[in-house]
DOLO-964722 format. One record per atom (N, C-alpha, C): x, y, z; atom name; residue in one letter; residue number from 1. Coordinates in steps of 0.2 Angstrom, whole numbers, always signed. Each point is the difference from the previous one (the first is absolute). Layout:
// residues N
<pt x="X" y="Y" z="Z" atom="CA" res="A" n="NUM"/>
...
//
This chain:
// residues 80
<pt x="+194" y="-904" z="-792" atom="N" res="M" n="1"/>
<pt x="+4" y="+5" z="-4" atom="CA" res="M" n="1"/>
<pt x="+8" y="-2" z="+1" atom="C" res="M" n="1"/>
<pt x="+1" y="-5" z="+4" atom="N" res="G" n="2"/>
<pt x="+7" y="-2" z="+2" atom="CA" res="G" n="2"/>
<pt x="+3" y="-4" z="-6" atom="C" res="G" n="2"/>
<pt x="-4" y="-2" z="-5" atom="N" res="D" n="3"/>
<pt x="+3" y="-3" z="-6" atom="CA" res="D" n="3"/>
<pt x="+2" y="+4" z="-6" atom="C" res="D" n="3"/>
<pt x="+0" y="+7" z="+1" atom="N" res="L" n="4"/>
<pt x="+2" y="+5" z="-5" atom="CA" res="L" n="4"/>
<pt x="+7" y="+1" z="+1" atom="C" res="L" n="4"/>
<pt x="+3" y="+1" z="-6" atom="N" res="E" n="5"/>
<pt x="+8" y="+1" z="+0" atom="CA" res="E" n="5"/>
<pt x="+0" y="+7" z="-3" atom="C" res="E" n="5"/>
<pt x="+3" y="+5" z="+4" atom="N" res="Y" n="6"/>
<pt x="+1" y="+6" z="-2" atom="CA" res="Y" n="6"/>
<pt x="+7" y="+1" z="-3" atom="C" res="Y" n="6"/>
<pt x="+1" y="+4" z="-6" atom="N" res="P" n="7"/>
<pt x="+6" y="+1" z="-2" atom="CA" res="P" n="7"/>
<pt x="+4" y="+4" z="+4" atom="C" res="P" n="7"/>
<pt x="+7" y="-1" z="+0" atom="N" res="I" n="8"/>
<pt x="+4" y="+4" z="+4" atom="CA" res="I" n="8"/>
<pt x="+6" y="+2" z="-4" atom="C" res="I" n="8"/>
<pt x="+1" y="+7" z="-1" atom="N" res="L" n="9"/>
<pt x="+5" y="+3" z="-4" atom="CA" res="L" n="9"/>
<pt x="+6" y="+1" z="+5" atom="C" res="L" n="9"/>
<pt x="+6" y="-2" z="-2" atom="N" res="V" n="10"/>
<pt x="+6" y="+0" z="+4" atom="CA" res="V" n="10"/>
<pt x="+5" y="+5" z="-4" atom="C" res="V" n="10"/>
<pt x="+2" y="+5" z="+4" atom="N" res="E" n="11"/>
<pt x="+5" y="+5" z="-3" atom="CA" res="E" n="11"/>
<pt x="+6" y="+1" z="+5" atom="C" res="E" n="11"/>
<pt x="+6" y="+1" z="-3" atom="N" res="P" n="12"/>
<pt x="+6" y="+1" z="+5" atom="CA" res="P" n="12"/>
<pt x="-1" y="+7" z="+3" atom="C" res="P" n="12"/>
<pt x="+2" y="+0" z="+6" atom="N" res="R" n="13"/>
<pt x="+0" y="+7" z="+4" atom="CA" res="R" n="13"/>
<pt x="+7" y="+3" z="-1" atom="C" res="R" n="13"/>
<pt x="+0" y="+6" z="+0" atom="N" res="S" n="14"/>
<pt x="+7" y="+4" z="+0" atom="CA" res="S" n="14"/>
<pt x="+4" y="-1" z="+6" atom="C" res="S" n="14"/>
<pt x="+6" y="+1" z="+0" atom="N" res="V" n="15"/>
<pt x="+4" y="-1" z="+6" atom="CA" res="V" n="15"/>
<pt x="-2" y="+6" z="+5" atom="C" res="V" n="15"/>
<pt x="-2" y="+6" z="-3" atom="N" res="A" n="16"/>
<pt x="-2" y="+5" z="+5" atom="CA" res="A" n="16"/>
<pt x="-7" y="-2" z="+3" atom="C" res="A" n="16"/>
<pt x="-3" y="-4" z="-3" atom="N" res="D" n="17"/>
<pt x="-7" y="-3" z="+4" atom="CA" res="D" n="17"/>
<pt x="+1" y="-6" z="+4" atom="C" res="D" n="17"/>
<pt x="+7" y="-2" z="+1" atom="N" res="G" n="18"/>
<pt x="+1" y="-6" z="+4" atom="CA" res="G" n="18"/>
<pt x="+2" y="-6" z="-4" atom="C" res="G" n="18"/>
<pt x="-1" y="+0" z="-7" atom="N" res="G" n="19"/>
<pt x="+2" y="-6" z="-4" atom="CA" res="G" n="19"/>
<pt x="-5" y="-5" z="+0" atom="C" res="G" n="19"/>
<pt x="+1" y="-6" z="-2" atom="N" res="G" n="20"/>
<pt x="-5" y="-5" z="+0" atom="CA" res="G" n="20"/>
<pt x="-5" y="+1" z="-6" atom="C" res="G" n="20"/>
<pt x="-6" y="-3" z="+2" atom="N" res="F" n="21"/>
<pt x="-5" y="+0" z="-5" atom="CA" res="F" n="21"/>
<pt x="-7" y="+2" z="+3" atom="C" res="F" n="21"/>
<pt x="-4" y="+4" z="-4" atom="N" res="A" n="22"/>
<pt x="-6" y="+1" z="+2" atom="CA" res="A" n="22"/>
<pt x="-5" y="-4" z="-4" atom="C" res="A" n="22"/>
<pt x="-5" y="-3" z="+4" atom="N" res="A" n="23"/>
<pt x="-5" y="-4" z="-3" atom="CA" res="A" n="23"/>
<pt x="-7" y="+4" z="+0" atom="C" res="A" n="23"/>
<pt x="-3" y="+1" z="-5" atom="N" res="I" n="24"/>
<pt x="-6" y="+4" z="+0" atom="CA" res="I" n="24"/>
<pt x="-6" y="-4" z="-3" atom="C" res="I" n="24"/>
<pt x="-6" y="+1" z="+3" atom="N" res="V" n="25"/>
<pt x="-6" y="-4" z="-2" atom="CA" res="V" n="25"/>
<pt x="-5" y="+5" z="-3" atom="C" res="V" n="25"/>
<pt x="+1" y="+1" z="-7" atom="N" res="P" n="26"/>
<pt x="-4" y="+6" z="-3" atom="CA" res="P" n="26"/>
<pt x="-8" y="+0" z="+1" atom="C" res="P" n="26"/>
<pt x="-2" y="-6" z="+1" atom="N" res="D" n="27"/>
<pt x="-8" y="-1" z="+1" atom="CA" res="D" n="27"/>
<pt x="-2" y="+2" z="+7" atom="C" res="D" n="27"/>
<pt x="+4" y="+0" z="+5" atom="N" res="L" n="28"/>
<pt x="-2" y="+2" z="+6" atom="CA" res="L" n="28"/>
<pt x="+4" y="+6" z="+3" atom="C" res="L" n="28"/>
<pt x="-4" y="+6" z="-1" atom="N" res="P" n="29"/>
<pt x="+4" y="+6" z="+2" atom="CA" res="P" n="29"/>
<pt x="+3" y="+0" z="+6" atom="C" res="P" n="29"/>
<pt x="+7" y="+2" z="+0" atom="N" res="G" n="30"/>
<pt x="+4" y="+1" z="+6" atom="CA" res="G" n="30"/>
<pt x="+3" y="-7" z="+2" atom="C" res="G" n="30"/>
<pt x="-2" y="-5" z="-3" atom="N" res="C" n="31"/>
<pt x="+3" y="-6" z="+2" atom="CA" res="C" n="31"/>
<pt x="+7" y="-1" z="-3" atom="C" res="C" n="31"/>
<pt x="+5" y="-1" z="+4" atom="N" res="M" n="32"/>
<pt x="+7" y="+0" z="-3" atom="CA" res="M" n="32"/>
<pt x="+4" y="-3" z="+6" atom="C" res="M" n="32"/>
<pt x="+6" y="-2" z="-2" atom="N" res="S" n="33"/>
<pt x="+5" y="-2" z="+5" atom="CA" res="S" n="33"/>
<pt x="+7" y="+0" z="-3" atom="C" res="S" n="33"/>
<pt x="+5" y="-2" z="+4" atom="N" res="N" n="34"/>
<pt x="+7" y="+0" z="-3" atom="CA" res="N" n="34"/>
<pt x="+4" y="-5" z="+3" atom="C" res="N" n="34"/>
<pt x="+5" y="-2" z="-3" atom="N" res="G" n="35"/>
<pt x="+5" y="-5" z="+2" atom="CA" res="G" n="35"/>
<pt x="+7" y="+1" z="-3" atom="C" res="G" n="35"/>
<pt x="+4" y="-4" z="+3" atom="N" res="E" n="36"/>
<pt x="+7" y="+0" z="-3" atom="CA" res="E" n="36"/>
<pt x="+1" y="-3" z="-6" atom="C" res="E" n="36"/>
<pt x="-4" y="-5" z="-2" atom="N" res="T" n="37"/>
<pt x="+0" y="-4" z="-6" atom="CA" res="T" n="37"/>
<pt x="-7" y="+1" z="-4" atom="C" res="T" n="37"/>
<pt x="-1" y="-1" z="-6" atom="N" res="P" n="38"/>
<pt x="-6" y="+0" z="-3" atom="CA" res="P" n="38"/>
<pt x="-5" y="-5" z="+3" atom="C" res="P" n="38"/>
<pt x="+3" y="-6" z="+2" atom="N" res="E" n="39"/>
<pt x="-4" y="-5" z="+3" atom="CA" res="E" n="39"/>
<pt x="-3" y="+2" z="+7" atom="C" res="E" n="39"/>
<pt x="+5" y="+3" z="+3" atom="N" res="G" n="40"/>
<pt x="-2" y="+2" z="+7" atom="CA" res="G" n="40"/>
<pt x="-5" y="+6" z="+0" atom="C" res="G" n="40"/>
<pt x="+0" y="+4" z="-5" atom="N" res="A" n="41"/>
<pt x="-5" y="+5" z="-1" atom="CA" res="A" n="41"/>
<pt x="-7" y="-3" z="-1" atom="C" res="A" n="41"/>
<pt x="+0" y="-5" z="-5" atom="N" res="V" n="42"/>
<pt x="-6" y="-3" z="-2" atom="CA" res="V" n="42"/>
<pt x="-3" y="-4" z="+6" atom="C" res="V" n="42"/>
<pt x="+4" y="-3" z="+4" atom="N" res="A" n="43"/>
<pt x="-3" y="-4" z="+6" atom="CA" res="A" n="43"/>
<pt x="-3" y="+5" z="+5" atom="C" res="A" n="43"/>
<pt x="+3" y="+6" z="+1" atom="N" res="K" n="44"/>
<pt x="-3" y="+5" z="+5" atom="CA" res="K" n="44"/>
<pt x="-6" y="+3" z="-4" atom="C" res="K" n="44"/>
<pt x="+0" y="+1" z="-6" atom="N" res="A" n="45"/>
<pt x="-6" y="+3" z="-3" atom="CA" res="A" n="45"/>
<pt x="-6" y="-5" z="+0" atom="C" res="A" n="45"/>
<pt x="+1" y="-7" z="+0" atom="N" res="Q" n="46"/>
<pt x="-5" y="-4" z="+1" atom="CA" res="Q" n="46"/>
<pt x="-3" y="+0" z="+7" atom="C" res="Q" n="46"/>
<pt x="+4" y="+1" z="+5" atom="N" res="D" n="47"/>
<pt x="-3" y="+2" z="+7" atom="CA" res="D" n="47"/>
<pt x="-4" y="+6" z="+0" atom="C" res="D" n="47"/>
<pt x="+3" y="+5" z="-4" atom="N" res="A" n="48"/>
<pt x="-3" y="+7" z="+0" atom="CA" res="A" n="48"/>
<pt x="-7" y="-1" z="-4" atom="C" res="A" n="48"/>
<pt x="-1" y="-4" z="-5" atom="N" res="I" n="49"/>
<pt x="-6" y="-1" z="-3" atom="CA" res="I" n="49"/>
<pt x="-5" y="-3" z="+5" atom="C" res="I" n="49"/>
<pt x="+2" y="-5" z="+4" atom="N" res="Q" n="50"/>
<pt x="-5" y="-3" z="+4" atom="CA" res="Q" n="50"/>
<pt x="-2" y="+5" z="+6" atom="C" res="Q" n="50"/>
<pt x="+5" y="+4" z="+2" atom="N" res="A" n="51"/>
<pt x="-2" y="+5" z="+5" atom="CA" res="A" n="51"/>
<pt x="-5" y="+6" z="-3" atom="C" res="A" n="51"/>
<pt x="+2" y="+2" z="-6" atom="N" res="W" n="52"/>
<pt x="-5" y="+5" z="-4" atom="CA" res="W" n="52"/>
<pt x="-7" y="-3" z="-1" atom="C" res="W" n="52"/>
<pt x="+0" y="-6" z="-2" atom="N" res="I" n="53"/>
<pt x="-7" y="-3" z="-1" atom="CA" res="I" n="53"/>
<pt x="-4" y="-1" z="+7" atom="C" res="I" n="53"/>
<pt x="+4" y="-2" z="+5" atom="N" res="E" n="54"/>
<pt x="-3" y="-1" z="+7" atom="CA" res="E" n="54"/>
<pt x="-3" y="+7" z="+3" atom="C" res="E" n="54"/>
<pt x="+4" y="+5" z="-1" atom="N" res="N" n="55"/>
<pt x="-1" y="+7" z="+2" atom="CA" res="N" n="55"/>
<pt x="-6" y="+2" z="-4" atom="C" res="N" n="55"/>
<pt x="+0" y="-1" z="-6" atom="N" res="S" n="56"/>
<pt x="-6" y="+3" z="-4" atom="CA" res="S" n="56"/>
<pt x="-7" y="-4" z="+2" atom="C" res="S" n="56"/>
<pt x="+1" y="-6" z="+1" atom="N" res="R" n="57"/>
<pt x="-6" y="-4" z="+2" atom="CA" res="R" n="57"/>
<pt x="-3" y="+3" z="+7" atom="C" res="R" n="57"/>
<pt x="+5" y="+1" z="+5" atom="N" res="R" n="58"/>
<pt x="-2" y="+3" z="+6" atom="CA" res="R" n="58"/>
<pt x="-3" y="+7" z="-1" atom="C" res="R" n="58"/>
<pt x="+2" y="+4" z="-5" atom="N" res="L" n="59"/>
<pt x="-3" y="+7" z="-1" atom="CA" res="L" n="59"/>
<pt x="-6" y="+0" z="-4" atom="C" res="L" n="59"/>
<pt x="-2" y="-6" z="-3" atom="N" res="G" n="60"/>
<pt x="-5" y="-1" z="-4" atom="CA" res="G" n="60"/>
<pt x="+1" y="+3" z="-7" atom="C" res="G" n="60"/>
<pt x="+6" y="+0" z="-2" atom="N" res="R" n="61"/>
<pt x="+2" y="+3" z="-7" atom="CA" res="R" n="61"/>
<pt x="+0" y="-6" z="-5" atom="C" res="R" n="61"/>
<pt x="-1" y="+2" z="-6" atom="N" res="A" n="62"/>
<pt x="+0" y="-5" z="-6" atom="CA" res="A" n="62"/>
<pt x="+7" y="-2" z="-1" atom="C" res="A" n="62"/>
<pt x="+1" y="-6" z="-2" atom="N" res="I" n="63"/>
<pt x="+7" y="-3" z="-1" atom="CA" res="I" n="63"/>
<pt x="+0" y="-1" z="-8" atom="C" res="I" n="63"/>
<pt x="+4" y="+4" z="-3" atom="N" res="P" n="64"/>
<pt x="+1" y="-1" z="-8" atom="CA" res="P" n="64"/>
<pt x="+2" y="-6" z="-2" atom="C" res="P" n="64"/>
<pt x="-2" y="-3" z="-6" atom="N" res="R" n="65"/>
<pt x="+2" y="-6" z="-3" atom="CA" res="R" n="65"/>
<pt x="+7" y="+2" z="-3" atom="C" res="R" n="65"/>
<pt x="+4" y="-5" z="-1" atom="N" res="P" n="66"/>
<pt x="+7" y="+2" z="-4" atom="CA" res="P" n="66"/>
<pt x="-2" y="+2" z="-7" atom="C" res="P" n="66"/>
<pt x="+4" y="+5" z="-2" atom="N" res="S" n="67"/>
<pt x="+0" y="+3" z="-6" atom="CA" res="S" n="67"/>
<pt x="+3" y="-5" z="-6" atom="C" res="S" n="67"/>
<pt x="-4" y="-1" z="-5" atom="N" res="R" n="68"/>
<pt x="+3" y="-4" z="-5" atom="CA" res="R" n="68"/>
<pt x="+6" y="+3" z="-4" atom="C" res="R" n="68"/>
<pt x="-1" y="+7" z="+0" atom="N" res="H" n="69"/>
<pt x="+6" y="+4" z="-4" atom="CA" res="H" n="69"/>
<pt x="+6" y="-1" z="+4" atom="C" res="H" n="69"/>
<pt x="+0" y="+1" z="+7" atom="N" res="H" n="70"/>
<pt x="+6" y="-1" z="+4" atom="CA" res="H" n="70"/>
<pt x="+2" y="-7" z="+0" atom="C" res="H" n="70"/>
<pt x="-4" y="-5" z="+0" atom="N" res="V" n="71"/>
<pt x="+2" y="-7" z="+0" atom="CA" res="V" n="71"/>
<pt x="+4" y="-2" z="-6" atom="C" res="V" n="71"/>
<pt x="-2" y="+3" z="-6" atom="N" res="A" n="72"/>
<pt x="+4" y="+0" z="-6" atom="CA" res="A" n="72"/>
<pt x="+7" y="+2" z="+1" atom="C" res="A" n="72"/>
<pt x="+1" y="+6" z="+3" atom="N" res="I" n="73"/>
<pt x="+6" y="+3" z="+1" atom="CA" res="I" n="73"/>
<pt x="+4" y="-4" z="+5" atom="C" res="I" n="73"/>
<pt x="-3" y="-3" z="+5" atom="N" res="W" n="74"/>
<pt x="+4" y="-4" z="+5" atom="CA" res="W" n="74"/>
<pt x="+2" y="-6" z="-4" atom="C" res="W" n="74"/>
<pt x="-4" y="-3" z="-4" atom="N" res="A" n="75"/>
<pt x="+2" y="-6" z="-4" atom="CA" res="A" n="75"/>
<pt x="+6" y="+1" z="-4" atom="C" res="A" n="75"/>
<pt x="+0" y="+6" z="-3" atom="N" res="A" n="76"/>
<pt x="+6" y="+2" z="-5" atom="CA" res="A" n="76"/>
<pt x="+6" y="+1" z="+5" atom="C" res="A" n="76"/>
<pt x="-1" y="+3" z="+5" atom="N" res="L" n="77"/>
<pt x="+6" y="+1" z="+5" atom="CA" res="L" n="77"/>
<pt x="+3" y="-7" z="+2" atom="C" res="L" n="77"/>
<pt x="-4" y="-4" z="+2" atom="N" res="K" n="78"/>
<pt x="+2" y="-7" z="+3" atom="CA" res="K" n="78"/>
<pt x="+4" y="-4" z="-5" atom="C" res="K" n="78"/>
<pt x="-2" y="+1" z="-7" atom="N" res="T" n="79"/>
<pt x="+4" y="-4" z="-5" atom="CA" res="T" n="79"/>
<pt x="+6" y="+4" z="-3" atom="C" res="T" n="79"/>
<pt x="+1" y="+6" z="+2" atom="N" res="A" n="80"/>
<pt x="+6" y="+4" z="-2" atom="CA" res="A" n="80"/>
<pt x="+6" y="-3" z="+3" atom="C" res="A" n="80"/>
//
């Protein structure tokens, strides 16, 4: 399952929420991170994805495959 690439949605956070950027992994419930830059948020989200998958395996839970719909959104965001 390590060869799967999950889409990551990056959104700016408000100053009231600490600023920076939130990185959300829509296909993995509760999997998210944040960083001061979009790139930093994505790097931390990739670590969060690995931890989410490892924890799910330990608990014997199913690991969802990446959503094609979200991948299309991610591709559009990356080219914008």
